[in-house]
N, C-alpha and C positions, 0 to 999 in steps of 0.2 A: 452828645451822644444818646440816641433814642433808647428809652426804657422798652424792655419787653413787656407784654401783657402780664406776665407772671410778676414781674418787678413792680409794676403798677398795682396790682391786686394785694401784695403783700401788706399785712398789717390787719387792723381790726375796724371795723365799719359798723356804724349803727343804722338801724332802719328810719328812713324817713316816711316811707308809704309803700302800701301793698295794695295794688289795684289790679282788679281782674277785668281786663277789656273784653267786653261783649262782642261776639262776632255777628250775632243776628241784629245788632242795631239798638237793642234794648240798653237801659242804663247799665253803666260799670257796677261791679260788685266789689265788695271791700270785704274779703274773707275773714280779716281779722279787726274788723271795726275801722273807724276813720283815724284812729291814733294809734297803731300797733306799735309794739316795742319789739326790738329784736337787736341781735349781734351776729355779725359773721366775721369769722377768722380765716385769714389765708396765711399760712406758714412758708417760709423760703424754700422747705424741702419738699412742698407739694401737698400739704394736708390741710384739710378746711373743716369748718363746723359752723354750722347754723342754728340759731335759736330764735324763735318768733314767737310773740304771744299777744293775745287780746290783753289790754290793761286792766286793772281792777278786778283781776280773778279772785274768786273766792278762796281762802286759805285752809279751809277744813279738808283734812285728810280724807274723809268719807266722801267728798266731792270730786275724787281723783278721776272718775271715769268721765264725768261732764268737763272737768278741767282739761283733760287729755284733748277733747275736742276744739279747744281754745289754743292749743300750744302745736308748735311744729318743731322738730328737733331731728338733725342729722349730722353725721360726721364721716368723713373718710378721705380718700386721695382726690386731688383735682388735676385736670389735665386742660392745657392752653393750645389752641390753634391760632398761631399769631397772623397767618394770612387771612383767615376769616372771621377772626376776633370772636371765636367760639369758646367757650369755657365748658369742661365737663366736670359733674359732680358725681363722684363714684360713691353709694351708699353703702358705709361697711358697717355703720350702727344707725338705727332710725327708731323714732317714737312710732312709726308705723311698718309694722312687721312686712307688709306687702312692698316696701320700698327697698328691703334689704337686697344687697347685690345690684340694684338697677344702677344704671348710668344715664343722668339727665343733662341735657344740654342746654346751655344758657347763651343767649346772645348778650355780647358786652359793648357798653356805650360809656365812655367817660365824658362828662360835661362840667367843666369847671371843678369843683370839688366833690361832684357826685359820681357815684357809680351805679349805673342802670343796668339791670339784669332782666331779661324777659326769656320766655320758653319759645324756640322757632316753631313750635308745634303747639295746636290748643289742647287745652285739658278740659275734662267734663267737671263741673262743680254744680250740685243740686240740678242735674238734667240741662245744665246750659254750657255751651262751648265758650271757654274763655282763653284769653293770651294772659298769663299772670306777668305783671311788670311790677319788680321792685327797685326801690330807689334808695340808696345808702350813702351815708354820708361817712367821710374819714373820721374815725373816733379821736377824740382829744387824747393827747398822750397823758399817761397815768400822773406825771409829775407836772402837768400844766396848770 
């Protein structure tokens, strides 16, 4: 029996890479450095949560504003389109206030034990158009 997209997504995933593919032919960008840390969770009842950060962040409270620029977090409901293999994240809460209420689409590709998510539309980062591509690996079970 073939699993649905939602069934394949359900669980915890750890971030392997976060690359911004440049549309102008210039070198790719790494918004959270070359060794980002992250966790994305998909629940069976349709909720998700994503946390991504630059490693080796300063732990001082007064550095919150700067640290916030090195952290991405949002949660909400998610929806799947089996035919197109598209995933939608609806932002119920977000570190970035302008993301609240947004729905962002992700193209989904499973390769071996990896989950690859990318945006079907370019985003602007530091004046440059990129396609964000995130690769996730299924997290080890807690009792492993």
